mmCIF file of the N, C-alpha and C atoms, coordinates in Angstrom:
data_MODEL
# 
_entry.id   MODEL 
# 
loop_
_atom_site.group_PDB 
_atom_site.id 
_atom_site.type_symbol 
_atom_site.label_atom_id 
_atom_site.label_alt_id 
_atom_site.label_comp_id 
_atom_site.label_asym_id 
_atom_site.label_entity_id 
_atom_site.label_seq_id 
_atom_site.pdbx_PDB_ins_code 
_atom_site.Cartn_x 
_atom_site.Cartn_y 
_atom_site.Cartn_z 
_atom_site.occupancy 
_atom_site.B_iso_or_equiv 
_atom_site.pdbx_formal_charge 
_atom_site.auth_seq_id 
_atom_site.auth_comp_id 
_atom_site.auth_asym_id 
_atom_site.auth_atom_id 
_atom_site.pdbx_PDB_model_num 
ATOM 1   N N  . MET A 1 1  ? 44.538 -9.478  -55.870 1.00 0.00 ? 1  MET A N  1 
ATOM 2   C CA . MET A 1 1  ? 44.267 -10.127 -57.157 1.00 0.00 ? 1  MET A CA 1 
ATOM 3   C C  . MET A 1 1  ? 45.305 -11.227 -57.394 1.00 0.00 ? 1  MET A C  1 
ATOM 4   N N  . ASN A 1 2  ? 44.880 -12.291 -58.026 1.00 0.00 ? 2  ASN A N  1 
ATOM 5   C CA . ASN A 1 2  ? 45.768 -13.419 -58.294 1.00 0.00 ? 2  ASN A CA 1 
ATOM 6   C C  . ASN A 1 2  ? 46.694 -13.118 -59.458 1.00 0.00 ? 2  ASN A C  1 
ATOM 7   N N  . GLY A 1 3  ? 47.925 -13.594 -59.342 1.00 0.00 ? 3  GLY A N  1 
ATOM 8   C CA . GLY A 1 3  ? 48.865 -13.481 -60.439 1.00 0.00 ? 3  GLY A CA 1 
ATOM 9   C C  . GLY A 1 3  ? 48.584 -14.550 -61.476 1.00 0.00 ? 3  GLY A C  1 
ATOM 10  N N  . PRO A 1 4  ? 49.335 -14.572 -62.561 1.00 0.00 ? 4  PRO A N  1 
ATOM 11  C CA . PRO A 1 4  ? 49.063 -15.514 -63.660 1.00 0.00 ? 4  PRO A CA 1 
ATOM 12  C C  . PRO A 1 4  ? 49.219 -16.981 -63.274 1.00 0.00 ? 4  PRO A C  1 
ATOM 13  N N  . ASN A 1 5  ? 50.010 -17.279 -62.251 1.00 0.00 ? 5  ASN A N  1 
ATOM 14  C CA . ASN A 1 5  ? 50.233 -18.675 -61.869 1.00 0.00 ? 5  ASN A CA 1 
ATOM 15  C C  . ASN A 1 5  ? 49.472 -19.069 -60.608 1.00 0.00 ? 5  ASN A C  1 
ATOM 16  N N  . GLU A 1 6  ? 48.663 -18.156 -60.068 1.00 0.00 ? 6  GLU A N  1 
ATOM 17  C CA . GLU A 1 6  ? 47.903 -18.441 -58.863 1.00 0.00 ? 6  GLU A CA 1 
ATOM 18  C C  . GLU A 1 6  ? 46.497 -18.870 -59.237 1.00 0.00 ? 6  GLU A C  1 
ATOM 19  N N  . ARG A 1 7  ? 45.966 -19.778 -58.459 1.00 0.00 ? 7  ARG A N  1 
ATOM 20  C CA . ARG A 1 7  ? 44.599 -20.248 -58.689 1.00 0.00 ? 7  ARG A CA 1 
ATOM 21  C C  . ARG A 1 7  ? 43.716 -19.743 -57.557 1.00 0.00 ? 7  ARG A C  1 
ATOM 22  N N  . SER A 1 8  ? 42.495 -19.387 -57.887 1.00 0.00 ? 8  SER A N  1 
ATOM 23  C CA . SER A 1 8  ? 41.556 -18.952 -56.862 1.00 0.00 ? 8  SER A CA 1 
ATOM 24  C C  . SER A 1 8  ? 41.114 -20.169 -56.042 1.00 0.00 ? 8  SER A C  1 
ATOM 25  N N  . GLN A 1 9  ? 40.541 -19.894 -54.893 1.00 0.00 ? 9  GLN A N  1 
ATOM 26  C CA . GLN A 1 9  ? 40.040 -20.992 -54.062 1.00 0.00 ? 9  GLN A CA 1 
ATOM 27  C C  . GLN A 1 9  ? 38.956 -21.764 -54.806 1.00 0.00 ? 9  GLN A C  1 
ATOM 28  N N  . ASP A 1 10 ? 38.134 -21.059 -55.578 1.00 0.00 ? 10 ASP A N  1 
ATOM 29  C CA . ASP A 1 10 ? 37.099 -21.748 -56.359 1.00 0.00 ? 10 ASP A CA 1 
ATOM 30  C C  . ASP A 1 10 ? 37.715 -22.713 -57.362 1.00 0.00 ? 10 ASP A C  1 
ATOM 31  N N  . ASP A 1 11 ? 38.810 -22.297 -58.015 1.00 0.00 ? 11 ASP A N  1 
ATOM 32  C CA . ASP A 1 11 ? 39.495 -23.184 -58.962 1.00 0.00 ? 11 ASP A CA 1 
ATOM 33  C C  . ASP A 1 11 ? 40.053 -24.405 -58.248 1.00 0.00 ? 11 ASP A C  1 
ATOM 34  N N  . LEU A 1 12 ? 40.636 -24.189 -57.081 1.00 0.00 ? 12 LEU A N  1 
ATOM 35  C CA . LEU A 1 12 ? 41.208 -25.305 -56.321 1.00 0.00 ? 12 LEU A CA 1 
ATOM 36  C C  . LEU A 1 12 ? 40.111 -26.253 -55.840 1.00 0.00 ? 12 LEU A C  1 
ATOM 37  N N  . ASP A 1 13 ? 38.990 -25.691 -55.389 1.00 0.00 ? 13 ASP A N  1 
ATOM 38  C CA . ASP A 1 13 ? 37.873 -26.526 -54.941 1.00 0.00 ? 13 ASP A CA 1 
ATOM 39  C C  . ASP A 1 13 ? 37.311 -27.343 -56.100 1.00 0.00 ? 13 ASP A C  1 
ATOM 40  N N  . ASN A 1 14 ? 37.177 -26.717 -57.266 1.00 0.00 ? 14 ASN A N  1 
ATOM 41  C CA . ASN A 1 14 ? 36.662 -27.420 -58.436 1.00 0.00 ? 14 ASN A CA 1 
ATOM 42  C C  . ASN A 1 14 ? 37.600 -28.557 -58.823 1.00 0.00 ? 14 ASN A C  1 
ATOM 43  N N  . ARG A 1 15 ? 38.892 -28.299 -58.824 1.00 0.00 ? 15 ARG A N  1 
ATOM 44  C CA . ARG A 1 15 ? 39.872 -29.346 -59.148 1.00 0.00 ? 15 ARG A CA 1 
ATOM 45  C C  . ARG A 1 15 ? 39.762 -30.495 -58.158 1.00 0.00 ? 15 ARG A C  1 
ATOM 46  N N  . SER A 1 16 ? 39.631 -30.165 -56.893 1.00 0.00 ? 16 SER A N  1 
ATOM 47  C CA . SER A 1 16 ? 39.497 -31.196 -55.866 1.00 0.00 ? 16 SER A CA 1 
ATOM 48  C C  . SER A 1 16 ? 38.256 -32.055 -56.109 1.00 0.00 ? 16 SER A C  1 
ATOM 49  N N  . ARG A 1 17 ? 37.138 -31.401 -56.449 1.00 0.00 ? 17 ARG A N  1 
ATOM 50  C CA . ARG A 1 17 ? 35.901 -32.158 -56.715 1.00 0.00 ? 17 ARG A CA 1 
ATOM 51  C C  . ARG A 1 17 ? 36.040 -33.031 -57.952 1.00 0.00 ? 17 ARG A C  1 
ATOM 52  N N  . GLN A 1 18 ? 36.765 -32.550 -58.955 1.00 0.00 ? 18 GLN A N  1 
ATOM 53  C CA . GLN A 1 18 ? 36.925 -33.335 -60.178 1.00 0.00 ? 18 GLN A CA 1 
ATOM 54  C C  . GLN A 1 18 ? 37.831 -34.541 -59.967 1.00 0.00 ? 18 GLN A C  1 
ATOM 55  N N  . LEU A 1 19 ? 38.593 -34.556 -58.907 1.00 0.00 ? 19 LEU A N  1 
ATOM 56  C CA . LEU A 1 19 ? 39.478 -35.681 -58.611 1.00 0.00 ? 19 LEU A CA 1 
ATOM 57  C C  . LEU A 1 19 ? 38.884 -36.633 -57.573 1.00 0.00 ? 19 LEU A C  1 
ATOM 58  N N  . ASP A 1 20 ? 37.682 -36.330 -57.088 1.00 0.00 ? 20 ASP A N  1 
ATOM 59  C CA . ASP A 1 20 ? 37.044 -37.121 -56.039 1.00 0.00 ? 20 ASP A CA 1 
ATOM 60  C C  . ASP A 1 20 ? 35.814 -37.830 -56.602 1.00 0.00 ? 20 ASP A C  1 
ATOM 61  N N  . PRO A 1 21 ? 35.863 -39.153 -56.742 1.00 0.00 ? 21 PRO A N  1 
ATOM 62  C CA . PRO A 1 21 ? 34.751 -39.881 -57.360 1.00 0.00 ? 21 PRO A CA 1 
ATOM 63  C C  . PRO A 1 21 ? 33.440 -39.812 -56.580 1.00 0.00 ? 21 PRO A C  1 
ATOM 64  N N  . GLU A 1 22 ? 33.449 -39.279 -55.360 1.00 0.00 ? 22 GLU A N  1 
ATOM 65  C CA . GLU A 1 22 ? 32.202 -39.121 -54.622 1.00 0.00 ? 22 GLU A CA 1 
ATOM 66  C C  . GLU A 1 22 ? 31.406 -37.910 -55.103 1.00 0.00 ? 22 GLU A C  1 
ATOM 67  N N  . HIS A 1 23 ? 32.033 -37.027 -55.876 1.00 0.00 ? 23 HIS A N  1 
ATOM 68  C CA . HIS A 1 23 ? 31.369 -35.811 -56.359 1.00 0.00 ? 23 HIS A CA 1 
ATOM 69  C C  . HIS A 1 23 ? 30.900 -35.971 -57.796 1.00 0.00 ? 23 HIS A C  1 
ATOM 70  N N  . ASP A 1 24 ? 29.744 -35.368 -58.110 1.00 0.00 ? 24 ASP A N  1 
ATOM 71  C CA . ASP A 1 24 ? 29.239 -35.372 -59.478 1.00 0.00 ? 24 ASP A CA 1 
ATOM 72  C C  . ASP A 1 24 ? 30.246 -34.756 -60.439 1.00 0.00 ? 24 ASP A C  1 
ATOM 73  N N  . ALA A 1 25 ? 31.007 -33.752 -59.984 1.00 0.00 ? 25 ALA A N  1 
ATOM 74  C CA . ALA A 1 25 ? 31.972 -33.067 -60.859 1.00 0.00 ? 25 ALA A CA 1 
ATOM 75  C C  . ALA A 1 25 ? 33.012 -34.039 -61.409 1.00 0.00 ? 25 ALA A C  1 
ATOM 76  N N  . TYR A 1 26 ? 33.375 -35.053 -60.644 1.00 0.00 ? 26 TYR A N  1 
ATOM 77  C CA . TYR A 1 26 ? 34.312 -36.076 -61.107 1.00 0.00 ? 26 TYR A CA 1 
ATOM 78  C C  . TYR A 1 26 ? 33.748 -36.758 -62.346 1.00 0.00 ? 26 TYR A C  1 
ATOM 79  N N  . TRP A 1 27 ? 32.499 -37.169 -62.259 1.00 0.00 ? 27 TRP A N  1 
ATOM 80  C CA . TRP A 1 27 ? 31.868 -37.905 -63.345 1.00 0.00 ? 27 TRP A CA 1 
ATOM 81  C C  . TRP A 1 27 ? 31.537 -36.989 -64.510 1.00 0.00 ? 27 TRP A C  1 
ATOM 82  N N  . GLN A 1 28 ? 31.140 -35.749 -64.231 1.00 0.00 ? 28 GLN A N  1 
ATOM 83  C CA . GLN A 1 28 ? 30.841 -34.793 -65.295 1.00 0.00 ? 28 GLN A CA 1 
ATOM 84  C C  . GLN A 1 28 ? 32.087 -34.474 -66.106 1.00 0.00 ? 28 GLN A C  1 
ATOM 85  N N  . SER A 1 29 ? 33.237 -34.409 -65.439 1.00 0.00 ? 29 SER A N  1 
ATOM 86  C CA . SER A 1 29 ? 34.477 -34.128 -66.162 1.00 0.00 ? 29 SER A CA 1 
ATOM 87  C C  . SER A 1 29 ? 34.913 -35.321 -67.008 1.00 0.00 ? 29 SER A C  1 
ATOM 88  N N  . ARG A 1 30 ? 34.234 -36.455 -66.811 1.00 0.00 ? 30 ARG A N  1 
ATOM 89  C CA . ARG A 1 30 ? 34.527 -37.663 -67.582 1.00 0.00 ? 30 ARG A CA 1 
ATOM 90  C C  . ARG A 1 30 ? 33.372 -38.038 -68.509 1.00 0.00 ? 30 ARG A C  1 
ATOM 91  N N  . GLY A 1 31 ? 32.485 -37.074 -68.758 1.00 0.00 ? 31 GLY A N  1 
ATOM 92  C CA . GLY A 1 31 ? 31.438 -37.257 -69.757 1.00 0.00 ? 31 GLY A CA 1 
ATOM 93  C C  . GLY A 1 31 ? 30.118 -37.808 -69.255 1.00 0.00 ? 31 GLY A C  1 
ATOM 94  N N  . GLU A 1 32 ? 29.974 -37.995 -67.960 1.00 0.00 ? 32 GLU A N  1 
ATOM 95  C CA . GLU A 1 32 ? 28.716 -38.482 -67.396 1.00 0.00 ? 32 GLU A CA 1 
ATOM 96  C C  . GLU A 1 32 ? 27.856 -37.294 -66.954 1.00 0.00 ? 32 GLU A C  1 
ATOM 97  N N  . ASP A 1 33 ? 26.549 -37.503 -66.837 1.00 0.00 ? 33 ASP A N  1 
ATOM 98  C CA . ASP A 1 33 ? 25.666 -36.446 -66.358 1.00 0.00 ? 33 ASP A CA 1 
ATOM 99  C C  . ASP A 1 33 ? 25.788 -36.240 -64.853 1.00 0.00 ? 33 ASP A C  1 
ATOM 100 N N  . GLU A 1 34 ? 25.987 -37.334 -64.142 1.00 0.00 ? 34 GLU A N  1 
ATOM 101 C CA . GLU A 1 34 ? 26.123 -37.293 -62.695 1.00 0.00 ? 34 GLU A CA 1 
ATOM 102 C C  . GLU A 1 34 ? 26.801 -38.572 -62.233 1.00 0.00 ? 34 GLU A C  1 
ATOM 103 N N  . ARG A 1 35 ? 27.012 -38.680 -60.932 1.00 0.00 ? 35 ARG A N  1 
ATOM 104 C CA . ARG A 1 35 ? 27.644 -39.886 -60.395 1.00 0.00 ? 35 ARG A CA 1 
ATOM 105 C C  . ARG A 1 35 ? 26.712 -41.076 -60.592 1.00 0.00 ? 35 ARG A C  1 
ATOM 106 N N  . PRO A 1 36 ? 27.180 -42.135 -61.259 1.00 0.00 ? 36 PRO A N  1 
ATOM 107 C CA . PRO A 1 36 ? 26.341 -43.325 -61.455 1.00 0.00 ? 36 PRO A CA 1 
ATOM 108 C C  . PRO A 1 36 ? 26.055 -44.028 -60.128 1.00 0.00 ? 36 PRO A C  1 
ATOM 109 N N  . ASP A 1 37 ? 24.947 -44.725 -60.103 1.00 0.00 ? 37 ASP A N  1 
ATOM 110 C CA . ASP A 1 37 ? 24.568 -45.460 -58.873 1.00 0.00 ? 37 ASP A CA 1 
ATOM 111 C C  . ASP A 1 37 ? 25.622 -46.503 -58.505 1.00 0.00 ? 37 ASP A C  1 
ATOM 112 N N  . ASN A 1 38 ? 26.262 -47.095 -59.500 1.00 0.00 ? 38 ASN A N  1 
ATOM 113 C CA . ASN A 1 38 ? 27.263 -48.141 -59.238 1.00 0.00 ? 38 ASN A CA 1 
ATOM 114 C C  . ASN A 1 38 ? 28.688 -47.580 -59.289 1.00 0.00 ? 38 ASN A C  1 
ATOM 115 N N  . TRP A 1 39 ? 28.850 -46.307 -58.902 1.00 0.00 ? 39 TRP A N  1 
ATOM 116 C CA . TRP A 1 39 ? 30.147 -45.641 -59.030 1.00 0.00 ? 39 TRP A CA 1 
ATOM 117 C C  . TRP A 1 39 ? 31.254 -46.369 -58.272 1.00 0.00 ? 39 TRP A C  1 
ATOM 118 N N  . GLU A 1 40 ? 30.921 -46.988 -57.152 1.00 0.00 ? 40 GLU A N  1 
ATOM 119 C CA . GLU A 1 40 ? 31.963 -47.681 -56.374 1.00 0.00 ? 40 GLU A CA 1 
ATOM 120 C C  . GLU A 1 40 ? 32.516 -48.885 -57.132 1.00 0.00 ? 40 GLU A C  1 
ATOM 121 N N  . ASP A 1 41 ? 31.691 -49.503 -57.973 1.00 0.00 ? 41 ASP A N  1 
ATOM 122 C CA . ASP A 1 41 ? 32.161 -50.635 -58.787 1.00 0.00 ? 41 ASP A CA 1 
ATOM 123 C C  . ASP A 1 41 ? 33.033 -50.164 -59.934 1.00 0.00 ? 41 ASP A C  1 
ATOM 124 N N  . LEU A 1 42 ? 32.887 -48.904 -60.324 1.00 0.00 ? 42 LEU A N  1 
ATOM 125 C CA . LEU A 1 42 ? 33.606 -48.381 -61.504 1.00 0.00 ? 42 LEU A CA 1 
ATOM 126 C C  . LEU A 1 42 ? 34.981 -47.824 -61.185 1.00 0.00 ? 42 LEU A C  1 
ATOM 127 N N  . ILE A 1 43 ? 35.252 -47.563 -59.900 1.00 0.00 ? 43 ILE A N  1 
ATOM 128 C CA . ILE A 1 43 ? 36.562 -46.983 -59.560 1.00 0.00 ? 43 ILE A CA 1 
ATOM 129 C C  . ILE A 1 43 ? 37.552 -48.030 -59.130 1.00 0.00 ? 43 ILE A C  1 
# 
């Protein structure tokens, strides 16, 4: 079991996706429904 300061692999994977503009999770964490078609122009 994880201690209070340990993150599960799922938490780490989610964080990684939220920091990667190629993933929908990045855009969803910034208020978008999904990755916009022109996402490369926005980063």
